C-alpha positions in Angstrom: 138.8 118.8 92.3 138.7 116.4 95.2 134.6 115.0 95.7 134.3 116.0 99.3 135.1 119.4 98.5 132.1 121.3 97.7 132.3 122.7 93.8 131.6 126.2 93.2 128.9 127.3 91.1 130.5 128.5 87.3 129.1 131.5 86.5 129.3 132.5 82.6 128.9 135.8 81.6 128.2 136.4 77.8 129.9 137.9 75.0 128.9 141.3 73.0 126.1 139.3 71.2 124.5 138.8 75.0 123.2 135.6 74.2 123.7 132.8 77.3 126.4 130.3 76.8 125.0 127.3 74.7 124.7 123.7 75.7 127.4 122.9 73.7 129.6 125.0 75.5 128.5 124.1 78.5 128.7 120.6 78.1 132.4 120.2 78.6 132.1 121.5 82.2 130.0 118.0 83.2 128.3 117.7 86.7 129.9 121.0 87.8 127.2 123.3 88.9 126.3 126.1 86.3 124.8 129.0 85.6 124.6 131.5 82.8 122.5 134.5 81.4 121.1 136.9 78.6 122.7 140.5 79.1 120.0 143.2 79.6 119.0 145.0 76.9 120.4 148.6 75.8 122.7 149.0 78.6 125.2 151.4 77.7 127.5 151.3 81.4 129.8 148.6 82.4 128.9 149.2 86.0 125.4 148.5 85.5 126.3 145.2 83.7 128.3 144.2 86.5 125.2 145.6 89.0 123.0 142.8 87.1 125.4 140.0 87.2 125.9 140.8 90.9 121.9 140.5 91.6 122.0 137.2 89.1 124.7 135.2 91.9 123.0 136.8 95.5 121.9 134.0 96.3 125.4 131.9 95.6 127.8 131.2 98.6 130.6 130.0 96.4 131.2 130.7 92.7 133.5 131.2 89.9 132.9 134.2 87.3 134.1 133.0 83.6 133.3 136.0 81.3 134.3 136.1 77.9 135.1 138.9 75.8 132.9 141.7 76.3 131.2 139.4 79.6 134.9 139.2 80.6 134.8 142.9 81.1 132.0 142.5 83.1 133.1 139.6 85.7 136.3 141.9 86.0 134.0 145.2 86.7 132.4 142.7 89.5 135.4 141.2 90.8 137.2 144.5 91.6 134.3 144.6 94.2 135.4 141.7 95.9 132.2 140.5 96.3 130.8 138.0 98.5 131.7 134.2 97.9 133.7 134.6 94.2 136.0 132.0 94.5 138.1 132.6 91.2 138.1 134.8 88.3 138.2 133.6 84.8 138.4 136.4 81.6 138.5 135.1 77.9 139.8 137.6 75.0 138.8 140.4 77.3 140.5 143.5 78.4 140.5 146.3 81.6 140.1 149.1 79.2 139.3 150.1 75.8 141.6 147.7 73.3 141.0 149.7 70.4 143.7 152.4 70.4 143.5 153.1 66.6 141.9 156.3 65.9 140.4 155.5 63.0 139.0 152.0 64.0 137.4 154.2 67.5 135.5 156.7 65.1 134.5 153.5 62.8 133.1 151.9 66.0 131.4 155.1 66.9 129.5 155.1 63.5 128.9 151.3 63.7 127.4 151.7 66.9 124.6 154.7 65.7 123.7 152.0 62.3 120.0 150.6 62.1 118.0 148.5 59.7 119.8 147.2 56.7 123.1 149.0 57.5 122.9 147.5 60.8 122.6 144.0 59.4 124.5 144.1 55.9 127.4 146.5 57.2 127.8 146.8 60.6 127.5 143.0 61.3 129.5 142.2 58.8 132.2 144.0 59.4 131.8 143.2 63.0 132.4 139.5 62.1 135.3 140.1 59.9 136.8 141.5 62.6 136.5 138.7 65.4 137.5 136.1 62.8 140.6 133.9 62.8 142.3 131.3 60.2 141.9 129.1 62.9 138.3 129.0 63.4 137.4 126.0 61.3 139.8 124.1 62.8 138.2 123.4 66.1 135.7 121.2 67.9 132.5 123.2 66.1 134.0 125.0 63.2 133.2 128.5 63.4 133.1 131.2 60.3 132.3 134.9 59.8 129.1 134.1 58.6 128.2 132.1 62.0 129.3 135.3 64.1 127.0 137.2 61.6 124.2 134.9 62.1 125.1 135.0 66.4 124.8 138.8 65.9 121.8 138.9 64.0 119.4 136.3 66.1 120.5 138.0 69.5 121.5 141.3 69.4 119.6 144.4 68.3 120.9 147.4 67.1 120.5 149.4 69.7 122.3 147.2 71.7 124.9 146.7 69.9 125.7 150.5 70.1 124.9 150.6 73.6 127.7 147.8 74.6 130.3 149.4 72.2 129.9 152.6 74.2 130.3 150.5 77.3 133.6 148.7 76.1 134.8 151.7 74.9 134.4 153.8 78.5 135.1 151.4 80.9 138.1 151.3 82.3 139.5 149.5 85.4 143.2 149.1 84.7 143.9 151.3 88.0 141.9 149.0 90.4 143.0 145.9 88.9 144.8 145.6 92.1 141.4 145.2 93.9 141.0 141.3 92.5 141.4 139.4 95.7 141.3 135.8 94.1 143.2 133.8 91.8 142.4 134.5 88.2 142.9 132.8 84.5 143.7 135.0 81.7 142.7 132.5 79.0 144.1 134.4 75.6 144.1 133.0 71.9 147.0 132.8 69.8 145.4 135.0 67.3 142.9 137.9 68.3 142.9 141.0 66.1 139.8 142.7 67.9 141.5 142.6 71.4 145.3 142.8 70.3 148.2 141.5 72.5 148.4 144.3 74.8 144.9 143.9 77.0 146.3 140.2 78.4 149.6 141.8 79.3 147.8 144.5 81.2 146.0 142.8 83.0 148.5 140.0 83.9 150.9 142.6 85.4 148.1 144.5 87.3 146.0 141.2 88.9 147.9 140.1 92.2 147.2 136.6 91.4 146.9 136.1 87.7 148.7 133.4 85.3 147.9 133.3 81.3 147.3 130.5 79.4 147.5 131.1 75.1 145.5 128.3 73.6 147.7 127.5 70.2 146.2 127.7 66.7 142.3 129.4 68.5 141.0 133.1 67.7 138.6 135.4 69.1 135.8 133.2 69.5 137.6 130.2 71.2 134.7 129.6 73.3 132.2 129.0 70.3 134.9 127.1 68.1 137.0 125.4 70.4 134.9 124.4 73.5 136.4 121.4 74.8 139.6 123.1 74.6 138.7 126.1 76.6 136.8 124.1 79.1 139.3 122.0 79.4 141.9 125.2 80.2 139.7 126.5 83.1 139.0 123.3 84.5 142.7 122.4 84.8 142.9 125.9 86.5 139.9 125.1 88.8 141.4 121.8 89.6 144.5 123.3 90.3 143.4 125.8 92.9 141.6 123.1 94.5 144.5 121.4 95.3 146.3 124.5 96.3 143.7 125.0 99.0 143.6 121.4 99.9 147.4 122.0 100.3 147.2 124.8 102.6 144.6 122.9 105.2 147.1 120.2 105.5 
């Protein structure tokens, strides 16, 4: 970016675990202004998550939303409101509507969302970690595993919040309002994603007027965790291109 241009604050929205982005994941963005947050607990409606984030950014006049997975859907929900000061949108491993189309998996997701105690810790979280995994998780800057995914949820996600977020994800649907997103949008997609599938990014790419997709090779759904440098480089390249476009328009 041109150093004479004001750098927008990068607002990082967490994934389904609810945990704020870690210092390790934020470090590759260097000195750019940053803000992250922890998702509220027990909330089962995507619009209420968007309300929460909107309050978090209320004092900002120039900002970019970067949402990962469940956080991508929150970021998308907020972007459709055309909030003041939003300059660009980045969604990774995200979706505009429930990406699970299989009836058995939908039924299983509802059951998983109701588990508590040992059933949640030993069955639900192991099954969820398995769905998040890819063959490339161990190749990144931070080698990842199913065990690390499960640990992430054990440390950050109460069973009641897991169930509430599952309900929010299954009922949210922004497909018909994607045209309301009026900022440049990067759809960042891993090359292997069993949880989300291929169609989710295609729907967003078709519906958001100024959207582009970048597929990161040899990455999986947890690429923010396993490949933070690669992930950040794609985001920074996108934002730099937007800065160059704006400068050219002013010339």
